[in-house]
C-alpha positions, 0 to 999 in steps of 0.5 A: 876521848884520848889515846888508849891507856897503856896496859900493865905488862904484869898484874899489880902486887896484892894488897897489903894491910899496913898497921901503924902504931907509935908512942906506946911509951911502955904501954904497948900491951894495952894497945889494941892492934888490928891484924895486918900484913905489916906492923910498923911501930913508928917511935917511942917505945919507951918513956925514958929509954929503958932497956927492960921496956925494949926487951918486953916490947920485943917479947910483945912483938913476937907474940903478934901475928903480922908477917912483917914487923918494922921498928923505928925509934923515937925521941924517948928511946934514948937507949938506942942512942946511948947504948946502941949495941945493947938496945938494937940486940933486944929487937929480934922480932922485927927489923930495926931501921935507923937511917935505912930501908927494907923492902916488904912485899914490894914496898920500900919502908924507910926509917930515920929515928928521932 
């Protein structure tokens, strides 16, 4: 029944629990977020690109227990296009990806907004 299967020279990496959310539109505190290793917010933090919402969102991120946090913007997050330096500076509790990648626990996460 076929040739023997090759053996891995190294054990596989431990399992990672990934939690994905998106389209919170300023209602992030109302969203139940399960525990996990990586929290990925995949766009639409705000309703209309409000910097105050981004600031509040970042504070919320900082209170969550996930070891790794990654943020990618969506089409409602206008401030990241119109005021990119100001908006990006407000994300301090996560890695913000814009046409970029980050390695997290052996996994590569690529983010491209809008």
